[in-house]
Structure formats: structure tokens, C-alpha cells
N, C-alpha and C positions, 0 to 999 in steps of 0.2 A: 566531506561524506568519503571513505573508501570502499570500493567494492572489489578491493583486492582478496584473492583467495575465494569470491564468492561468484556463483555459477547462474546467470536468467534462464526466467523458463517461459515458455509460449504455452498459452492456449489455444492452438487451434483449431478445437471444435471436431479433428479426428480421432473417435473412439471405435476403435477397430478390434481389440482384442479383450477378452473377458477380464475383467478387474480396472480396465481404465476408466477412467473420470473428468470432468472437465467442466468449464462454466459456461452460459448459454445466455446472449449469444455470446460466439466466438470472439477472437479477434484480441485478447488482451496477452501482455506480457509484465513479468514482474519478477522482481530482485529483491533483496533485503542486504542495507549495510552492515558493516562489521559492526560489533556492540562496540557502543563509547565512540563511533567514529561522525557519526550525526550531528552538523550542527548548522543550524540555522529553523527557517518558519515553513510551515504549508498551511496553506489554506486548502480546505475541502468545500467545495460550494455546489454538489447535488446530491450524492447519496455515498451512503459507506457500508461497505461489507458489515455483516448482523446488525446494521442499525436502521438500511434503508433510508428512504429520502429523507434528507435533514430540515427541519423548521428555518434553517438559516446557516451561514458559513462556518463552518468548525476551526479553530485556530490550535497549530499544536507546533510549541515551541520546543526545540532541542537544543539545549545549550553544549553540546560537546559530548553528550552522554544519553541516557534516556531521558524521555520524553518532561521536559520542566514543568508541564503543565499542559492545560488547555481550556479553551472559554471559548464562547461565541466570538465569532472574528463582528468587527465594524465599531 
């Protein structure tokens, strides 16, 4: 996975200016890999943004580019 030319972002909870936003609770950091540069497997076993708490683990496969699919892990 290449992070070249990418900059990470921290969600510190410090919203002091009009228009600032963040996630609560704070303490999150995030970054996205370069398109086509991710390869491997990610297993999510808790909650997932937009979906909430999962009924069971979710397995995402990245075969050197966009996701090759998703399925319940196990």
C-alpha cells in the first residue's frame, strides 16, 4: 500500500472556528492509500461508518487495486 503524496488527518475534537467539524468521541486519525496501490485483506469486527455495529466480522479484499469483494468473515 502506498501513502506517497497523501497526508493524514487527525480528528482531535478541537472545533474552535465557525465551520469546523469533527467526530465524537475524538481521537481518530485517517489516511487513504493511492488509488490502485492497496493489496491485502482487512477484517472489520466492530462498527463501520455508515453501517453502525456489524452483525459479524466483515472481510474486504484488495487485489492490488479497487476492492475485489466483500463477505462475512469466518
